[in-house]
Residue, then its C-alpha position, 0 to 999 in steps of 0.5 A: x499500499x502507498x504511503x500516503x502523507x496527509x496533513x490529519x492533524x491540521x484542520x483548516x476549516x477551523x480558519x478562514x479560507x486562504x483564497x476568495x472567489x474571484x481570486x486568481x492563482x496559480x497551480x504549484x503543482x501538475x495535476x493529474x486525473x485521479x479518476x474524479x474528472x470525467x472524460x479524461x484517463x486516469x493519471x492524464x495531466x489536467x492542469x499543468x504547473x504555472x497555469x493561472x486560473x480563478x477560484x469559482x468556489x470554494x467547498x470542504x472534504x471531510x470537514x477538514x480541508x477546503x478544496x477549491x473549485x479553480x477554473x483554469x483559463x488555458x486548458x479550461x479545466x474546473x479542477x478541485x485543489x487544496x491550498x497547498x496546491x495554489x498560490x495567489x496572484x492578487x495578493x502578492x507581496x510588494x517584495x515579490x511583485x517588485x522581484x517579478x519586475x515586468x512579468x508583475x505587470x504582466x500578471x496584472x492584465x490577466x485581470 
């Protein structure tokens, strides 16, 4: 049996969601179909690392974790993701925006 790394001690829903409806986010990882996405084979890539999307709804899983439904612009896929798999593009700290330089301006144009 596979060793599953779960955050069993963490109760995310005891705190407010990390992201809000309509917030622009970027995928921190490659997301593959685990069998819950209809019309795609198991293991098929749904979202590439670095793909940009918008949070369209916020739900919970096992009364423990927030699941963010994210509509990805390039692929058109709507995928449920955990907070640890996402990074905001709307609320980046000033030092991060400065380090991005011209790239930060391009991200602003995605609105």
